[in-house]
N, C-alpha and C positions, 0 to 999 in steps of 0.2 A: 830597656832604654826609650825614655821617650823621644817622638815629633822634635821637638824644642834641644833633647840633648844629639840627636842627631845634626843637628841641624850646623850646634856651635864645633862639632867634632869636626866638620866638611871646614865650616870659618874658619880653624885653628889650624889650617893643615900648616908643618912647619918645612920649611926650606934648606934648612941645614946654617942655617944662618940662629949663631946663639945672643936673641934678642938681649938679653942683661952686659953685654959686651959692649953693647952701642953705646959710642963716643959721641953722635951729634946726629941733628935732623937727616943731615943730609944724607952719614951715612943711613940711616937708616930706608932713608927711600933708593937709593941704591941695593942694597941689598936685604933689604924688611918684603918677603911677598907671602906676608899670612896674609888672606883674607880679609876682610871688615866690614862686609855685608853681601846678602846673597840676592842679588835683584831678579832672579825671578820671585821669590820672598815678596819683595815689596810690590814689585807690579801687581802680584792676586791681590794686594789689598789693596792695589788703585784700585784695582778690575770688579772689587767686588763692590764700590763705593759708585761704580759707571753704570751700573745697567737698566734702571728708571730713567735715564737719560737716551735711552735707546741706543748707545754705546755701544760697543763690542765686549765682552764678557771675558776675554782676554786679551791683553798686553801684552803680552810674551811675543807676537808680530811686527806689527806696528809700534813699538819704543824699549828692542829689545837693547835697546841701547843705552838708553834716557838715565842707566845707574852700573856704576864702576865699585867691584869687588874690592880692589883696591884702595888702602887708604893716599893721601899722599900728607906728606911731615914739612911741617912749617918751623923752622926756629923761633922758641918764643921773644927772642928780637925783632924775627919780622914782627912778628903779630905787633906785640908792640910798635912798629916803625911806619904800618898800615891805618892803628889805631890814631897816632896823632896825627900822621895825612888827612884822616875824613876830619877831626876835630879843626884843624888848624883851617882847610875845605871852609869849611862851618865859620870859625870865624871871619875868615874875606869876604864870603858871600853878606854876614849879617854887616856888614863894618857899609856905612852910607856912602861910601865912596865905588859902590860896587856895581848896585842896575845901573848909575848913570852911566858908567864903562861901557857895558852889555849892550845896552838899549839900544844903540844904534844897528845893533846887525840883529835885531830881536824882530817879530812879526813883530803887527803892530797890534792883535791878539791878547801879547803880552804885557801889555801896558794896562789890562784889570787888575787890581791886586782882588783877591773874592779873600783875602783874609786869611791866609793859611800859608806855610811856607809847600808844601811839597811831597809831605811825607811816605813815603819811603825808598830810598836812594841803593844801583849797587852799583859802589867802588871796582872797577876791574884793574886788576894785579901784573905784572910781572915781575917772577922774585928772576933780578939780575943779582954777577956776584958781586953789588955795588949797594946790595941792597929792595927791595919789594919797588919798582916804580909804577906807574901810576898811567891805565895805558886812555882805559873815559873814564863816563860817572853816563847812569844812566836813570831817568826818573819813571820807569815798570823794569823793573828788573825782577824777569820771568824766576819761579822754580827755588823762591823762598822757601815757601810748604812743602815742596817735594823734597826740598835737604832736611829740611826740617824731624821729616818721617824716618829720611834717612840715619839722620843722626842720634835718633832716638832707636833705632833694630840696628847699627852696629854691633860690634860684639870687638873688645879690646880686651886684647891676648899676654897684653903686656901693660896694664895700667901704671904701675911703678916706672914706667919710661915715659909714657905717648899720652895725649890727654886730651880730650874735646877743645878746640880754642875758644869757645864760649858753649855755651850753659843750651843745649836744646829743649829739655823741658820745661824751658822756660819759654821760647822761641814765638810761638801760637801765640803768646797771651801778649809780647812784648809787638808782635805785627797788626795786633788784631787793634791795641792801644795805635797802635803812630797810624792808622785809616781812622778807628774810630774817635780820635783825638784834632783829625785834618773837620771833619763835617759835622763837631761842634765849636770849632771854629771861624767855623764858613758860617753856622747859622745861629749865632748869639749861643751860643752852648744846649739847643736845640735837636734831638735827632729821630724824626718823626717820616714815615714815609716809608719804604722800603728800600733795598738796595740794588743796585743794577750794577751787574759787572758783563761789560758793554765791550766786545770783541766784531771786526768782522768773520761772517759767518763763525760762528765758536766753537763749534762743535768739530771743524776740520783744525779745530789749530790744536801745532802738537801739544804745545801743552794744555790743553783743554782738560787731560786730570786736575791741575794744580785750578781750574775755577771752581770744580767741580767739592775740591778742596777749604778752598774759599768761604761758594758757598754754604757750606755748611762747618763751619767754623761761624760765620758769621748768625748761622740758626740757631747754633747753643746761644748764644750771648743776647740774642729773643731777638733780630730781627729777620723778617720776611726777606727775602733774597732772592734774585733772577739773571739768568747768565741767558745775554739776551745781544743778538745782532742789533745795531744801531736804527736799522732796518723800523726794527718797532718801536723806537719812540716818536710819540708825539706829545707835540709844544703846544696847550692853548688854557684860558683858561686862569693863566698864572700861573699852571705846571706843567711841568715834566710826567707826562704818565707811558704805563704798554700794559697792553693788553685789561686794562679797567682797573689799572693798580696805580696811584701817584707815585712816585719816584722822591727818596727824601735826596741820597746821596750816591753817583755813580764812581765806580772803581774801574777808571778810564785804561784799558789795556789795550787802545786802536795804536801808532805809529805816526797815523795823520797828527802830529803834535800842535800841530798850529789850526787843526780842524777848519779844516779850509777846502778839505771833503764838499761840494755842495749837497751829498748825502748825509753829511753831518748837519747841519745847518741847523734840525732841532734844539741836536744837543750846545752849539756853539751859542742859540737865541737864551734858554733855560741858563746857560752859564753866565752869560751877558750881563743876563735880566736880572742874575741872583735868587733865581728860580729853584735851582739845587747847586749841592755843594757834587764838585767834585778832584776827584783825585788822582794823578797826578792832571796839575792841568798847566796851561800850555804860560803861564809867565813862574813856572819852577821848572820847567826843560828850559828857559831862558836862562835863568836862571842859576842853574847847575850845568845839563847835557852838552849843552850849544858844544861841538869841540873849541872851538874860532876862543872861548873862555880858558881853556888849555894854558894856551900864550900869559893870559895874565895873570896866572896863579905861577906861569916860572919867570916872571918880570918882580926884579926885588925893587926894582924903583918906584911900581905901581906900586907894592906889596907894604912900603917902605908910606907911602902916600894916606894911601887904608888904613895906618895905625894898625895893624897888626905888629906883634911885640918879636924882636929879633931869631928867639927860640921856632918859631913858628912860623917866619917869612925861611930860615935852612931850614927845616922841615921838607917844605914848599921846595925848595930849590936843589931839596939831595932827593927828593919822591916821586917828582912828573919831569918827566925827559923832554927839551929841548921841544917847542912848540908855535911853530908861526904862521898862518893865516896865508896861503894862498893868493897873491894877488897880482897886477897888471906888474909892477914895476920891480919881485922877485922871481919874477918864474922863468928867466933866463939862470941867476943862481940856482937855483931850486933843482932845474932841470939836469945840472952841473954835477951836484948832487946828489944825486938821487939813489944812488945805490944806497948810500947810507940810512933812507928816509921813507917814510910810511903816508902814502896820504890816503885819506876820510874824508867822504864830505862830511860838512858841518852838522847836518844838524840829521845822516845817516846812526842805524844802528845793524846790531847782528853782522857785520863786515860788509855789509851791499853796498856795491864799487865802491872799495876800497884796494887799494892798490901799492904790493911792494914797488918799488922804484926802481929795483934791477932789472922786474918783471916787464917793465908801462912801455907800451911800444908809442912812438909819436902819432902816431894818429889815433891812441886813447890824451896824448896829453892834450894833443888841441881840442879837445873836446868836453875836455875838465875844465875849458876855459870860462863855458860859458854859466857854471856850477860856483858852489860855494865849495872851495872843500880847505884844509892847512895840513902842514907836510910837518909829521913827527918823528924825532929818530928813531931810527926801529931799536926797540927794544928785545931781545927774543927769549920767549921763552922757558920758561927748566925744562925739564924732558925728565918723566917718574919711567919706570919698565914699566913691562907686566910679567915679565917672571923672567930667573939670569937668564942671561942672553936669547931673551926677549924682543918684543919690538919696542921702540922708545914711542910714548907718550907725550905731545908738548900740553904746558897745568898752566893754567889760567886759576888767578885767585880772586873769587869775588865777595867781599864786604856788601853783606848789609847790611842801612845804617841809618838810624833815623835823629833828629836834631844833633846833629854830630856825633853818637855815640855807634859803636856795633853792633849788631842785634843778632846777627851768624856770621858766619866765614865757611863757606865749601867754595870746593874744585872743581874746575871743570879739564876732561883730559880727552884730547881729542889726534887728530892726526890732519894732517893740509889747512887751509890757511886760518881756516874760523873755526869754531867749537860749531861742529854739524848733529853727533846721534845720530851719527852712522859711523861711525868708528869703533872696531871691535876689540872692547874691554873698555872702552873708554865710557864717555858721561860725569853726570857730579857723581862726585865724591868726599866723604867726609875727611878735613883738617881736622889732624890732628898735633899737638904742637912737643916740641922736647921736653920734659920738662928739667 
């Protein structure tokens, strides 16, 4: 028996459930525990890419819970509904009414239009009994290439019943196309200079292995690519430079969405002067990811004024939980019904400084008065058992999309309030849809 045969035998362990008798994705979710992914094997693949960057040769300790072994089953109707939500949001954001509506809470730098929409987006959903519910939109969603790797590595033990929701074999190419389109749109069709993948202390970032995957992808396409801390960037002679190389495009992984930090001044000025292409950029974050925008997506009157078709309006009203900005005028009313609400900073990310209303203390509530928050109706995530009678993991579904079209669906399984990659059995998981 070959090593690959042994791996497939390991993945295809049965739990006593007869897959052929499955009637729905929900039943598979509850009762099917055949393993789809060998997390250790995927981590070994990643580790092989890292030594030349000084990273440890093994990720089994530091990233043990990056990947889940079990797939997440999602009904085909839910995949289609999420696709419709993504398309409807793209139509809303592209309407002439959108920017005037969001400009009032956007940072000043977002007034600068570099000429491209913003590249790859992440649409995060919870699967509710009423269908998928959009929780938030991200302009620098991590994990797309990691999930493409997982999707290609998974073993399908019942392809006659469940298949990947999106085509993993072409996901890398479509992701690269999204970023390179941003570069061309901002640079009159030219793609000269090196690519810089920029984040604070990049080698210390948990998703640093994905930076390496992006670097290798861009280099395969013929573009010299550097992984850099923003401190390495210098703006001089009309160009952005790092280590003697002129930078043509910045893949921006910073969470300083308005580039307000003084340490990011060279990048900010080069971007404003049109001396470098960058994506995602501040205008993209203001157009898509500010959580106050979710209130507009649930406002039927606004959507009609924006010219959206009635089917798109119906899709958004059904797929976006009621959301409203926290103001002096509604603070008392929102506090009174806080147990049904989730409070998030308007420009936040990764669940930081977010609070379930039923766990919110009066002290924290008073501190929130100095920030910009939204209140969103709580939509509990669906759950996936790790084994028969085993622990239940919460499930988020992320749709990676560009230009209103999904590129890849993936799941994150976890325990706790937010996805944290510290849950045994949790992590990124492939999404399979019931045929």
